[in-house]
DOMIKE-507478 format. One record per residue (C-alpha): x, z, y. Coordinates in steps of 0.2 Angstrom, whole numbers, padded with zeros to 4 digits. Each point is the difference from the previous one (the first is absolute). Example, Ala and Ser with C-alpha at 12.3 -4.5 7.8 and 13.67 -1.06 7.14 Angstrom:
<pt east="0062" up="0039" north="-0022"/>
<pt east="0006" up="-0003" north="0017"/>
This chain:
<pt east="-0997" up="-0092" north="-0435"/>
<pt east="-0015" up="-0010" north="0012"/>
<pt east="0006" up="-0012" north="0013"/>
<pt east="-0007" up="0012" north="0012"/>
<pt east="0012" up="0014" north="-0007"/>
<pt east="0014" up="-0011" north="0002"/>
<pt east="-0001" up="-0004" north="0018"/>
<pt east="-0003" up="0016" north="0006"/>
<pt east="0016" up="0003" north="-0008"/>
<pt east="0010" up="-0012" north="0008"/>
<pt east="-0007" up="0004" north="0016"/>
<pt east="0007" up="0018" north="-0003"/>
<pt east="0018" up="-0009" north="-0002"/>
<pt east="-0001" up="-0011" north="0013"/>
<pt east="-0004" up="0014" north="0012"/>
<pt east="0014" up="0013" north="-0007"/>
<pt east="0013" up="-0016" north="0004"/>
<pt east="-0006" up="-0001" north="0016"/>
<pt east="-0001" up="0018" north="0004"/>
<pt east="0020" up="0001" north="-0006"/>
<pt east="0005" up="-0016" north="0008"/>
<pt east="-0007" up="0007" north="0017"/>
<pt east="0009" up="0016" north="-0001"/>
<pt east="0017" up="-0009" north="-0003"/>
<pt east="-0004" up="-0012" north="0015"/>
<pt east="-0003" up="0016" north="0010"/>
<pt east="0017" up="0010" north="-0006"/>
<pt east="0010" up="-0015" north="0004"/>
<pt east="-0007" up="-0002" north="0016"/>
<pt east="0001" up="0017" north="0005"/>
<pt east="0019" up="0002" north="-0004"/>
<pt east="0003" up="-0017" north="0008"/>
<pt east="-0006" up="0010" north="0016"/>
<pt east="0010" up="0016" north="-0004"/>
<pt east="0014" up="-0012" north="-0001"/>
<pt east="-0003" up="-0009" north="0016"/>
<pt east="-0004" up="0018" north="0010"/>
<pt east="0019" up="0006" north="-0007"/>
<pt east="0010" up="-0016" north="0003"/>
<pt east="-0009" up="0002" north="0019"/>
<pt east="0005" up="0017" north="0002"/>
<pt east="0018" up="-0002" north="-0004"/>
<pt east="0012" up="-0007" north="0014"/>
<pt east="0000" up="-0019" north="0002"/>
<pt east="0014" up="-0009" north="-0007"/>
<pt east="0008" up="-0013" north="0013"/>
<pt east="0016" up="-0011" north="0001"/>
<pt east="0007" up="-0010" north="0019"/>
<pt east="0014" up="-0004" north="0009"/>
<pt east="-0004" up="0006" north="0018"/>
<pt east="0005" up="-0012" north="0013"/>
<pt east="0003" up="0003" north="0019"/>
<pt east="-0018" up="0003" north="0010"/>
<pt east="-0007" up="-0019" north="0001"/>
<pt east="0012" up="-0009" north="-0011"/>
<pt east="-0007" up="-0009" north="-0017"/>
<pt east="0019" up="-0005" north="-0005"/>
<pt east="0017" up="0005" north="0002"/>
<pt east="0009" up="-0011" north="0012"/>
<pt east="0019" up="-0004" north="-0003"/>
<pt east="0013" up="-0010" north="0007"/>
<pt east="0009" up="-0010" north="-0013"/>
<pt east="0011" up="0010" north="-0010"/>
<pt east="-0007" up="0016" north="0006"/>
<pt east="-0002" up="0015" north="-0009"/>
<pt east="-0012" up="0013" north="0001"/>
<pt east="-0009" up="0015" north="-0009"/>
<pt east="-0015" up="0006" north="-0004"/>
<pt east="-0009" up="0015" north="-0007"/>
<pt east="-0013" up="-0005" north="-0013"/>
<pt east="-0016" up="0015" north="0002"/>
<pt east="-0007" up="0007" north="-0017"/>
<pt east="-0012" up="0012" north="-0002"/>
<pt east="-0005" up="0002" north="-0020"/>
<pt east="0009" up="-0014" north="-0006"/>
<pt east="0016" up="0001" north="-0013"/>
<pt east="0012" up="-0014" north="-0008"/>
<pt east="0002" up="-0010" north="0018"/>
<pt east="0009" up="-0016" north="-0005"/>
<pt east="0004" up="-0016" north="0009"/>
<pt east="-0013" up="-0013" north="-0006"/>
<pt east="0005" up="-0016" north="0010"/>
<pt east="0013" up="-0012" north="-0001"/>
<pt east="0008" up="-0004" north="0017"/>
<pt east="0004" up="-0020" north="0006"/>
<pt east="0018" up="-0005" north="-0001"/>
<pt east="0011" up="0009" north="0015"/>
<pt east="-0011" up="0015" north="0000"/>
<pt east="0005" up="0015" north="-0008"/>
<pt east="-0008" up="0019" north="-0002"/>
<pt east="0005" up="0016" north="-0008"/>
<pt east="-0012" up="0014" north="-0005"/>
<pt east="0007" up="0018" north="0001"/>
<pt east="-0010" up="0008" north="-0010"/>
<pt east="0003" up="0018" north="0003"/>
<pt east="-0005" up="-0002" north="0018"/>
<pt east="-0014" up="-0014" north="-0001"/>
<pt east="0012" up="-0010" north="0012"/>
<pt east="0001" up="-0021" north="-0001"/>
<pt east="0017" up="-0007" north="0008"/>
<pt east="-0006" up="-0020" north="0005"/>
<pt east="0013" up="-0011" north="0005"/>
<pt east="-0008" up="-0016" north="0008"/>
<pt east="0005" up="-0016" north="-0004"/>
<pt east="0011" up="-0011" north="0011"/>
<pt east="-0013" up="-0014" north="0003"/>
<pt east="-0010" up="0000" north="0016"/>
<pt east="-0019" up="0003" north="-0002"/>
<pt east="-0002" up="0004" north="-0018"/>
<pt east="-0012" up="0012" north="-0007"/>
<pt east="0003" up="0011" north="-0018"/>
<pt east="-0013" up="0013" north="-0007"/>
<pt east="0005" up="0015" north="-0008"/>
<pt east="-0010" up="0009" north="-0012"/>
<pt east="-0001" up="0018" north="-0007"/>
<pt east="-0010" up="0007" north="-0014"/>
<pt east="-0003" up="0017" north="-0007"/>
<pt east="-0013" up="0008" north="-0012"/>
<pt east="-0011" up="0015" north="0003"/>
<pt east="-0003" up="0015" north="-0013"/>
<pt east="-0014" up="-0009" north="-0007"/>
<pt east="0009" up="-0017" north="-0003"/>
<pt east="-0008" up="-0008" north="0016"/>
<pt east="0014" up="-0012" north="0007"/>
<pt east="0001" up="0000" north="0018"/>
<pt east="0010" up="-0013" north="0009"/>
<pt east="0008" up="-0004" north="0019"/>
<pt east="0005" up="-0016" north="0008"/>
<pt east="0014" up="0001" north="0014"/>
<pt east="0000" up="-0018" north="0009"/>
<pt east="0016" up="-0005" north="0009"/>
<pt east="0005" up="-0015" north="0011"/>
<pt east="0017" up="-0004" north="0008"/>
<pt east="0000" up="-0005" north="0020"/>
<pt east="-0001" up="-0018" north="0003"/>
<pt east="0012" up="-0010" north="0010"/>
<pt east="-0011" up="0002" north="0016"/>
<pt east="-0002" up="0017" north="-0001"/>
<pt east="0016" up="0003" north="-0001"/>
<pt east="0005" up="-0009" north="0016"/>
<pt east="-0010" up="0010" north="0009"/>
<pt east="0007" up="0016" north="-0006"/>
<pt east="0007" up="0008" north="0017"/>
<pt east="0019" up="-0001" north="-0005"/>
<pt east="0005" up="0009" north="0017"/>
<pt east="-0011" up="0016" north="0001"/>
<pt east="0015" up="0014" north="0003"/>
<pt east="-0008" up="0012" north="-0014"/>
<pt east="0005" up="-0014" north="-0012"/>
<pt east="0016" up="0001" north="-0011"/>
<pt east="0011" up="-0015" north="-0005"/>
<pt east="0013" up="0002" north="-0014"/>
<pt east="0012" up="-0014" north="0000"/>
<pt east="0006" up="-0002" north="-0019"/>
<pt east="0017" up="-0007" north="-0002"/>
<pt east="-0005" up="-0007" north="-0017"/>
<pt east="0013" up="-0007" north="-0012"/>
<pt east="0013" up="-0012" north="0004"/>
<pt east="-0002" up="-0017" north="-0011"/>
<pt east="0012" up="0000" north="-0015"/>
<pt east="-0003" up="-0013" north="-0013"/>
<pt east="-0018" up="-0002" north="0008"/>
<pt east="-0004" up="0020" north="-0005"/>
<pt east="-0003" up="0006" north="0018"/>
<pt east="-0015" up="0005" north="0009"/>
<pt east="0000" up="-0005" north="0020"/>
<pt east="-0002" up="0011" north="0012"/>
<pt east="-0019" up="0008" north="0007"/>
<pt east="-0007" up="0009" north="0011"/>
<pt east="-0014" up="0014" north="-0005"/>
<pt east="-0013" up="0002" north="0012"/>
<pt east="-0010" up="0017" north="-0002"/>
<pt east="-0014" up="0000" north="0011"/>
<pt east="-0007" up="0016" north="0011"/>
<pt east="-0014" up="0003" north="-0015"/>
<pt east="0015" up="-0002" north="-0011"/>
<pt east="-0004" up="-0016" north="-0009"/>
<pt east="0017" up="-0009" north="-0003"/>
<pt east="0004" up="-0019" north="0001"/>
<pt east="0013" up="-0002" north="-0011"/>
<pt east="0010" up="-0016" north="0003"/>
<pt east="-0008" up="-0002" north="0017"/>
<pt east="0010" up="-0013" north="0008"/>
<pt east="-0002" up="-0011" north="-0015"/>
<pt east="-0019" up="0003" north="-0002"/>
<pt east="-0002" up="-0007" north="0020"/>
<pt east="0013" up="-0014" north="-0001"/>
<pt east="0002" up="-0005" north="-0019"/>
<pt east="0019" up="0001" north="0001"/>
<pt east="0011" up="0013" north="-0001"/>
<pt east="0015" up="0008" north="0010"/>
<pt east="0019" up="0000" north="-0001"/>
<pt east="0008" up="0008" north="-0013"/>
<pt east="0005" up="0018" north="0001"/>
<pt east="-0010" up="0003" north="0016"/>
<pt east="0009" up="0015" north="0010"/>
<pt east="-0008" up="0004" north="0016"/>
<pt east="-0017" up="-0004" north="0012"/>
<pt east="-0001" up="-0001" north="0020"/>
<pt east="-0014" up="-0001" north="0010"/>
<pt east="-0002" up="-0009" north="0018"/>
<pt east="-0015" up="-0007" north="0009"/>
<pt east="-0013" up="0000" north="-0013"/>
<pt east="0015" up="-0007" north="-0012"/>
<pt east="0007" up="0007" north="-0017"/>
<pt east="0019" up="-0004" north="-0002"/>
<pt east="0007" up="0001" north="-0020"/>
<pt east="0016" up="-0004" north="-0004"/>
<pt east="0008" up="-0003" north="-0017"/>
<pt east="0015" up="0000" north="-0006"/>
<pt east="0000" up="-0020" north="-0008"/>
<pt east="-0012" up="-0013" north="-0004"/>
<pt east="-0003" up="-0012" north="-0014"/>
<pt east="-0012" up="-0016" north="0001"/>
<pt east="-0012" up="0010" north="-0006"/>
<pt east="-0003" up="0012" north="0012"/>
<pt east="0000" up="0003" north="0020"/>
<pt east="0014" up="0006" north="0010"/>
<pt east="0010" up="0006" north="0004"/>
<pt east="-0007" up="0006" north="0017"/>
<pt east="-0021" up="0000" north="-0003"/>
<pt east="-0010" up="0002" north="0015"/>
<pt east="-0018" up="0003" north="-0001"/>
<pt east="-0015" up="0005" north="0010"/>
<pt east="-0002" up="0019" north="-0002"/>
<pt east="-0018" up="-0001" north="0000"/>
<pt east="-0003" up="-0012" north="-0014"/>
<pt east="0017" up="-0003" north="-0007"/>
<pt east="0000" up="-0018" north="0001"/>
<pt east="0017" up="-0008" north="0001"/>
<pt east="0003" up="-0005" north="0017"/>
<pt east="0017" up="-0006" north="-0005"/>
<pt east="0015" up="0001" north="-0010"/>
<pt east="0019" up="-0002" north="0003"/>
<pt east="0012" up="-0003" north="-0013"/>
<pt east="0014" up="-0014" north="0006"/>
<pt east="0002" up="0006" north="0016"/>
<pt east="0006" up="0016" north="-0007"/>
<pt east="0011" up="-0006" north="-0015"/>
<pt east="0013" up="0008" north="0009"/>
<pt east="-0004" up="0018" north="-0004"/>
<pt east="0006" up="0009" north="-0016"/>
<pt east="-0012" up="0009" north="-0009"/>
<pt east="-0011" up="0006" north="0017"/>
<pt east="-0008" up="0015" north="-0003"/>
<pt east="-0008" up="0008" north="0015"/>
<pt east="-0010" up="-0007" north="0016"/>
<pt east="-0005" up="0005" north="0017"/>
<pt east="-0011" up="-0009" north="0014"/>
<pt east="0002" up="0002" north="0018"/>
<pt east="-0008" up="-0017" north="0004"/>
<pt east="0001" up="-0018" north="-0007"/>
<pt east="0017" up="-0003" north="0008"/>
<pt east="0007" up="0017" north="-0007"/>
<pt east="-0003" up="0002" north="-0017"/>
<pt east="0016" up="0009" north="-0009"/>
<pt east="0005" up="-0001" north="-0018"/>
<pt east="0010" up="0012" north="-0006"/>
<pt east="0013" up="-0009" north="-0017"/>
<pt east="0016" up="0005" north="-0008"/>
<pt east="0010" up="-0006" north="0016"/>
<pt east="-0010" up="0009" north="0012"/>
<pt east="-0015" up="-0004" north="0011"/>
<pt east="-0004" up="-0017" north="0007"/>
<pt east="-0015" up="-0003" north="0013"/>
<pt east="-0011" up="-0014" north="-0007"/>
<pt east="-0010" up="-0010" north="0016"/>
<pt east="-0016" up="-0010" north="-0007"/>
<pt east="-0004" up="-0009" north="0015"/>
<pt east="0018" up="-0010" north="-0003"/>
<pt east="0003" up="0003" north="-0020"/>
<pt east="0017" up="0008" north="0006"/>
<pt east="0009" up="0014" north="-0008"/>
<pt east="0015" up="0009" north="0008"/>
<pt east="0010" up="0017" north="-0006"/>
<pt east="0000" up="0012" north="0013"/>
<pt east="0018" up="0007" north="0004"/>
<pt east="0003" up="0016" north="-0006"/>
<pt east="-0012" up="0003" north="-0013"/>
<pt east="0013" up="-0002" north="-0014"/>
<pt east="-0004" up="0009" north="-0015"/>
<pt east="-0019" up="0005" north="0005"/>
<pt east="-0006" up="0012" north="-0013"/>
<pt east="-0011" up="-0007" north="-0012"/>
<pt east="-0016" up="0011" north="0004"/>
<pt east="-0015" up="0000" north="0013"/>
<pt east="0003" up="-0005" north="0019"/>
<pt east="-0013" up="0010" north="0011"/>
<pt east="-0007" up="-0008" north="0017"/>
<pt east="-0001" up="0013" north="0016"/>
<pt east="-0003" up="-0002" north="0017"/>
<pt east="0003" up="-0020" north="-0003"/>
<pt east="0017" up="0003" north="-0009"/>
<pt east="0007" up="-0004" north="-0018"/>
<pt east="0008" up="0016" north="-0006"/>
<pt east="0011" up="-0003" north="-0016"/>
<pt east="0013" up="0011" north="-0007"/>
<pt east="0017" up="-0006" north="-0010"/>
<pt east="0009" up="0016" north="-0009"/>
<pt east="0001" up="0014" north="0014"/>
<pt east="-0006" up="-0011" north="0014"/>
<pt east="-0015" up="-0003" north="0008"/>
<pt east="-0003" up="-0017" north="0007"/>
<pt east="-0011" up="-0007" north="0015"/>
<pt east="-0005" up="-0018" north="0000"/>
<pt east="-0009" up="-0007" north="0017"/>
<pt east="-0010" up="-0016" north="0002"/>
<pt east="0010" up="-0015" north="0005"/>
<pt east="0016" up="0007" north="-0002"/>
<pt east="0013" up="-0007" north="-0010"/>
<pt east="0011" up="0015" north="-0005"/>
<pt east="-0004" up="0018" north="-0003"/>
<pt east="-0007" up="0010" north="0014"/>
<pt east="0011" up="0016" north="-0005"/>
<pt east="0000" up="0013" north="-0016"/>
<pt east="0001" up="0018" north="-0001"/>
<pt east="0012" up="0008" north="-0011"/>
<pt east="-0008" up="0017" north="-0009"/>
<pt east="0010" up="0011" north="-0012"/>
<pt east="-0006" up="-0004" north="-0017"/>
<pt east="-0006" up="-0017" north="-0011"/>
<pt east="-0016" up="-0006" north="0007"/>
<pt east="-0016" up="-0002" north="-0012"/>
<pt east="-0014" up="-0001" north="0010"/>
<pt east="-0011" up="-0004" north="0015"/>
<pt east="-0016" up="0003" north="0007"/>
<pt east="-0008" up="-0001" north="0016"/>
<pt east="-0005" up="0014" north="0010"/>
<pt east="-0011" up="-0005" north="0014"/>
<pt east="0001" up="-0012" north="0012"/>
<pt east="0016" up="0004" north="0005"/>
<pt east="0010" up="0007" north="-0013"/>
<pt east="0006" up="0000" north="-0017"/>
<pt east="0005" up="0011" north="-0015"/>
<pt east="0016" up="-0004" north="-0010"/>
<pt east="0005" up="0010" north="-0016"/>
<pt east="0019" up="0002" north="-0006"/>
<pt east="0010" up="0010" north="-0013"/>
<pt east="0014" up="0009" north="0002"/>
<pt east="0009" up="0013" north="-0010"/>
<pt east="-0014" up="0004" north="-0011"/>
<pt east="-0011" up="0002" north="0014"/>
<pt east="-0013" up="-0013" north="0007"/>
<pt east="-0006" up="-0002" north="0018"/>
<pt east="-0014" up="-0005" north="0008"/>
<pt east="0004" up="-0006" north="0019"/>
<pt east="-0011" up="-0007" north="0015"/>
<pt east="0007" up="-0013" north="0010"/>
<pt east="-0008" up="-0006" north="0017"/>
<pt east="0000" up="-0019" north="0005"/>
<pt east="0000" up="0005" north="0018"/>
<pt east="0018" up="0004" north="-0001"/>
<pt east="0005" up="0000" north="-0019"/>
<pt east="0005" up="0019" north="0002"/>
<pt east="-0005" up="0010" north="-0016"/>
<pt east="-0012" up="0015" north="0007"/>
<pt east="-0001" up="0010" north="-0015"/>
<pt east="0006" up="0001" north="-0018"/>
<pt east="-0006" up="0011" north="-0014"/>
<pt east="0010" up="0007" north="-0016"/>
<pt east="-0007" up="-0003" north="-0017"/>
<pt east="0010" up="0011" north="-0012"/>
<pt east="-0012" up="0005" north="-0013"/>
<pt east="-0004" up="-0008" north="-0015"/>
<pt east="-0007" up="-0017" north="0007"/>
<pt east="0016" up="-0004" north="0009"/>
<pt east="0006" up="-0014" north="-0013"/>
<pt east="-0015" up="-0008" north="0001"/>
<pt east="0008" up="-0005" north="0018"/>
<pt east="0015" up="-0007" north="-0006"/>
<pt east="0000" up="-0019" north="-0001"/>
<pt east="-0003" up="-0006" north="-0015"/>
<pt east="-0005" up="-0019" north="-0005"/>
<pt east="-0017" up="-0004" north="0007"/>
<pt east="-0010" up="-0013" north="0008"/>
<pt east="-0010" up="0011" north="0012"/>
<pt east="0007" up="0013" north="0012"/>
<pt east="0001" up="0019" north="-0008"/>
<pt east="-0009" up="0007" north="0014"/>
<pt east="-0019" up="-0003" north="0005"/>
<pt east="-0008" up="0009" north="0015"/>
<pt east="-0017" up="0003" north="0007"/>
<pt east="0001" up="0010" north="0017"/>
<pt east="0015" up="0013" north="-0005"/>
<pt east="-0005" up="0000" north="-0020"/>
<pt east="0014" up="-0008" north="-0009"/>
<pt east="-0002" up="-0005" north="-0016"/>
<pt east="0014" up="-0004" north="-0011"/>
<pt east="0004" up="-0002" north="-0018"/>
<pt east="0016" up="-0011" north="-0004"/>
<pt east="-0003" up="-0008" north="-0017"/>
<pt east="-0006" up="0014" north="-0008"/>
<pt east="-0018" up="0006" north="-0006"/>
<pt east="-0001" up="0014" north="0013"/>
<pt east="-0005" up="0000" north="0018"/>
<pt east="0003" up="0012" north="0012"/>
<pt east="-0006" up="0003" north="0017"/>
<pt east="0011" up="0004" north="0016"/>
<pt east="-0010" up="0005" north="0018"/>
<pt east="0013" up="-0005" north="0011"/>
<pt east="-0008" up="0012" north="0013"/>
<pt east="0004" up="0015" north="-0010"/>
<pt east="0014" up="-0005" north="-0012"/>
<pt east="-0012" up="0007" north="-0015"/>
<pt east="0004" up="-0010" north="-0014"/>
<pt east="-0010" up="0003" north="-0017"/>
<pt east="-0003" up="-0011" north="-0017"/>
<pt east="-0017" up="-0006" north="0002"/>
<pt east="-0003" up="-0012" north="-0017"/>
<pt east="0008" up="-0003" north="-0017"/>
<pt east="-0006" up="-0016" north="-0009"/>
<pt east="0007" up="0007" north="-0017"/>
<pt east="-0013" up="0012" north="-0001"/>
<pt east="-0013" up="-0014" north="0000"/>
<pt east="0011" up="-0012" north="-0012"/>
<pt east="0013" up="0008" north="-0007"/>
<pt east="0005" up="-0017" north="-0011"/>
<pt east="0006" up="-0010" north="0017"/>
<pt east="0018" up="0001" north="0001"/>
<pt east="0001" up="-0011" north="0017"/>
<pt east="-0006" up="0002" north="0016"/>
<pt east="0000" up="-0018" north="0009"/>
<pt east="0006" up="0001" north="0018"/>
<pt east="-0006" up="0015" north="0014"/>
<pt east="-0016" up="0009" north="0006"/>
<pt east="-0008" up="-0006" north="0013"/>
<pt east="-0013" up="0006" north="0012"/>
<pt east="-0016" up="-0009" north="0004"/>
<pt east="0001" up="0002" north="0022"/>
<pt east="-0020" up="-0003" north="0000"/>
<pt east="-0005" up="0014" north="-0012"/>
<pt east="0016" up="0010" north="-0003"/>
<pt east="-0001" up="-0003" north="-0022"/>
<pt east="0016" up="-0002" north="-0008"/>
<pt east="0005" up="-0012" north="-0013"/>
<pt east="0012" up="-0001" north="-0012"/>
<pt east="0002" up="-0009" north="-0016"/>
<pt east="0007" up="0002" north="-0018"/>
<pt east="0002" up="-0009" north="-0018"/>
<pt east="0005" up="0003" north="-0018"/>
<pt east="0017" up="-0008" north="0004"/>
<pt east="0006" up="-0019" north="0003"/>
<pt east="-0001" up="-0015" north="-0009"/>
<pt east="-0014" up="-0009" north="-0011"/>
<pt east="-0013" up="0011" north="-0007"/>
<pt east="0006" up="0016" north="0010"/>
<pt east="-0003" up="-0006" north="0019"/>
<pt east="-0018" up="-0004" north="-0002"/>
<pt east="-0005" up="0017" north="-0005"/>
<pt east="0002" up="0008" north="0018"/>
<pt east="-0010" up="0012" north="0011"/>
<pt east="-0003" up="-0003" north="0020"/>
<pt east="-0004" up="0017" north="0006"/>
<pt east="-0012" up="0006" north="0016"/>
<pt east="0003" up="0017" north="0007"/>
<pt east="-0005" up="0012" north="0012"/>
<pt east="0011" up="0009" north="0008"/>
<pt east="-0011" up="0009" north="0015"/>
<pt east="0004" up="0017" north="-0009"/>
<pt east="0015" up="0010" north="-0008"/>
<pt east="0000" up="-0010" north="-0015"/>
<pt east="-0004" up="-0018" north="-0003"/>
<pt east="-0016" up="-0005" north="-0010"/>
<pt east="-0002" up="-0017" north="-0011"/>
<pt east="-0014" up="-0007" north="0007"/>
<pt east="0000" up="-0018" north="-0008"/>
<pt east="0011" up="-0007" north="-0014"/>
<pt east="0000" up="-0021" north="-0002"/>
<pt east="0009" up="-0003" north="-0018"/>
<pt east="0009" up="-0014" north="-0005"/>
<pt east="-0003" up="-0011" north="0015"/>
<pt east="0019" up="-0002" north="0007"/>
<pt east="0014" up="-0010" north="-0005"/>
<pt east="0015" up="0010" north="0010"/>
<pt east="-0007" up="0002" north="0016"/>
<pt east="0014" up="-0004" north="0013"/>
<pt east="-0011" up="0008" north="0014"/>
<pt east="-0018" up="0009" north="0006"/>
<pt east="-0008" up="-0008" north="0015"/>
<pt east="-0014" up="0006" north="0011"/>
<pt east="-0007" up="-0016" north="0008"/>
<pt east="0001" up="0002" north="0020"/>
<pt east="0000" up="0018" north="0001"/>
<pt east="0009" up="0008" north="0013"/>
């Protein structure tokens, strides 16, 4: 074969090869285009953690717990994909795509929480949640005097062999953020041991604790209502008191403190403490102020104390043992008592201290008006709506003007494993919402599993509005700052 023929065959082979390669490349490009078009037609996968409008990170108070829901479209196998700084905690509810984050106790600290998942094509998607705790400066700017807020005064646990926890104040802001250990956060010190009661006067808050050790404040601590900054602290001046439990304040010269003997008057100006004669055996329970008078109780008697008087002003004897007191406007108050298997709620005028009306409660709720051990009043009122629970998980409402009583809320429907209701139901004078606290049980490993309920009682049945889990430590009382 000549050179010319060889060259012709070679050129034909090259042409065929190039033609085949061109076909293959064109097919691959067309296939790729078809795949891209098909992908574009499919719903796009995504994963995110939505935050309130305008927010780029989740803002916590130290030790606060909040929940957020992951938004996922076309993404599965979602899992946590990050390691948090020490002190932070996160729980992932896979079924409900919910993250429950607990912030560090440190102020001004940041954390990032990552979650990731895959779509049906195996592509990995990731979302980042930025978190941070408020700084001390930010905590001190909170207005703790807003009457829409809520104080929970925690007893803590008495310090046996170094295993106790000090008392504390929880403040729940009107926007539902929770400031745990609010007093400690602002002042850097703890309240006294086993705090029992809170009162207010002239822009200040007064907290009474049963005792004090070298590491805590107490026994009577005075703080600014707006900032919680400590104003004064009294311990040695009150050393004669035997396990003080409750406080009511008419002015700085008339601070009334109840202990195991009765009721004392403390004068902040002179730092003197004197016993109010006739108050022996005053009940370990809430004292109220109506028309400038302090109202307490002992057994079947209502006790009335007035400013600057060294002795009891008067007493009113009722048919049964008193279980609760609650203001009923500017010049009257309600009293609950129990007699012969029936509960009673009476209204007493402070003009002449006469009983103006008494309602009998004989249905299933009567037992909740029978006095049992509790630091707070068995009854709490807003207008003529009176709420009571005793130390049971059921809240009842009694309309005083009509006498109608009904069961409104049973916490066991929310937490059937909670065996203890700690103290009594309390209504906010500002919002009308009612609050209650339950826990799994007493002792270590039980009391720290608890729920604080916020309940709307406007209808014929209470509706759970919000719950706060695992914040309280034996709450002695629920208070509403400067609410009238």
